[in-house]
C-alpha positions in Angstrom: 13.1 -5.4 -17.5 11.0 -3.4 -14.9 7.2 -3.9 -13.9 6.2 -1.5 -16.4 7.8 -2.4 -19.4 6.5 -5.9 -18.3 2.8 -5.3 -18.3 3.3 -3.3 -21.3 4.4 -6.0 -23.1 1.7 -8.6 -21.4 -0.6 -6.4 -22.4 0.3 -5.1 -26.2 2.5 -8.3 -27.3 0.2 -11.2 -25.5 -3.0 -9.6 -26.2 -4.0 -10.1 -22.2 -7.1 -9.5 -20.4 -6.9 -7.3 -17.5 -9.5 -8.4 -14.8 -10.4 -6.0 -12.1 -10.7 -6.9 -8.7 -11.9 -5.7 -5.7 -14.3 -4.6 -3.0 -15.8 -1.2 -3.2 -16.8 -0.5 0.9 -13.1 -1.5 1.7 -11.2 0.9 1.2 -7.6 0.6 -0.9 -9.3 -2.9 -1.8 -11.7 -1.4 -4.6 -8.7 0.0 -6.6 -8.8 -3.2 -9.2 -11.9 -2.5 -9.9 -11.8 1.1 -10.5 -9.0 0.4 -12.9 -11.4 -1.9 -14.5 -14.7 0.9 -14.5 -12.2 3.3 -16.1 -11.3 1.2 -18.1 -14.3 -1.2 -19.7 -16.6 1.4 -21.7 -13.4 1.5 -24.5 -11.6 -1.5 -24.4 -14.7 -4.0 -23.0 -13.7 -7.0 -24.9 -10.5 -6.5 -23.1 -11.2 -6.3 -19.5 -13.5 -7.1 -16.6 -14.6 -5.8 -13.2 -14.8 -8.9 -11.5 -15.7 -7.3 -8.2 -15.5 -9.2 -5.0 -15.7 -12.7 -7.4 -12.8 -13.0 -9.9 -14.1 -16.9 -9.6 -17.1 -16.1 -10.9 -15.9 -15.4 -14.3 -13.7 -18.6 -15.0 -15.7 -19.0 -18.2 -14.8 -15.9 -19.6 -11.1 -16.2 -18.2 -10.8 -19.2 -20.0 -12.2 -18.4 -23.6 -9.0 -16.2 -23.9 -6.9 -19.0 -25.2 -4.1 -18.9 -24.6 -3.8 -14.9 -24.0 -2.3 -14.4 -20.4 -4.9 -12.3 -17.6 -3.6 -9.9 -16.0 -5.7 -9.5 -12.6 -5.1 -5.8 -10.7 -6.1 -6.1 -6.8 -4.7 -4.1 -3.7 -1.6 -6.9 -2.3 0.3 -5.8 0.2 4.0 -6.3 -0.6 6.1 -4.7 1.7 6.2 -1.4 -0.5 4.9 2.1 0.3 0.9 2.6 -0.4 0.3 3.3 -3.8 3.1 1.7 -5.5 2.4 -1.3 -7.4 4.3 -4.6 -8.8 4.0 -7.2 -11.6 4.0 -11.2 -10.7 2.7 -14.3 -11.1 -0.2 -14.9 -9.8 1.5 -18.2 -8.3 3.8 -15.8 -6.3 0.9 -14.3 -4.2 1.9 -17.3 -1.3 5.0 -15.3 -0.4 3.2 -11.7 0.2 0.9 -10.5 2.9 -2.6 -11.6 3.0 -5.5 -9.6 0.9 -8.8 -10.2 0.4 -8.6 -12.0 -2.6 -5.2 -14.4 -2.3 -6.9 -17.2 -1.6 -9.5 -17.0 -4.5 -6.9 -16.0 -7.2 -4.4 -18.3 -6.4 -7.4 -21.3 -7.0 -8.1 -19.4 -10.1 -4.7 -19.2 -11.4 -4.2 -23.1 -10.7 -7.5 -23.5 -12.9 -6.5 -20.7 -15.7 -2.9 -22.8 -15.5 -4.4 -26.0 -16.7 -6.3 -24.3 -19.2 -2.8 -22.9 -20.3 -3.2 -19.5 -20.0 -0.7 -17.6 -17.4 -2.3 -15.0 -15.1 -0.5 -12.0 -13.2 -1.8 -9.8 -10.6 -0.4 -5.9 -10.9 -0.8 -5.4 -7.2 -1.3 -2.5 -5.2 -0.1 -1.9 -2.3 -2.9 -0.4 -0.4 -3.5 2.0 3.2 -6.0 0.5 4.3 -8.9 -1.7 3.7 -11.6 -1.7 6.3 -15.2 -1.6 5.6 -16.1 1.5 5.4 -13.2 3.8 4.4 -12.0 6.0 1.2 -9.7 5.0 -0.7 -6.2 6.3 0.1 -5.2 9.2 -1.9 -2.0 7.4 -2.8 -4.3 4.6 -3.9 -6.1 7.3 -5.9 -3.0 8.4 -7.6 -1.8 4.4 -8.3 -5.7 4.0 -9.8 -4.8 6.8 -12.1 -1.2 6.0 -12.8 -1.9 2.3 -13.7 -5.4 3.4 -15.7 -3.2 5.6 -18.2 -0.5 2.9 -18.6 -2.7 -0.2 -19.0 -4.9 2.7 -21.8 -2.1 3.0 -23.7 -0.8 -0.8 -23.9 -4.8 -2.1 -24.9 -4.4 0.7 -27.5 -1.1 -0.4 -29.2 -0.5 -2.9 -31.6 2.4 -4.8 -31.7 4.3 -4.2 -34.9 3.8 -6.0 -38.1 -0.1 -6.3 -36.8 -2.3 -4.2 -38.8 -6.1 -4.0 -38.8 -8.5 -4.3 -42.3 
């Protein structure tokens, strides 16, 4: 199963919570927050923009009671800038350092203790320097990932009907 299909399944069938992580003043590090900002108005019950402090959202994240959490963040995973991958947060230890890796790892451990699986949709950054604008490759990734997540958040699993 490819990453897009796995993501769609987590969001639709797992009814996942999507959490954007990023710092708006650090170039491509802002991708997660940009994705969350684009989705929040339409899907506020299932999207959180955690900014650069995702650990501050432990309460709302543990309230999802068994539903997976998908963090969207800049992660250097050895691909071309703008490419993305979907991996369990625990696998971040094998990836290059990003600015949120330690807090996401700790947060994933805490979520796991509550029976909540956590994933990271990691977008390869071109640059994350302070004061740099978001790169064109990151902007394209934000657009593509936002579209995929919006479609998944709007979809209903087969057999589920709302009154």
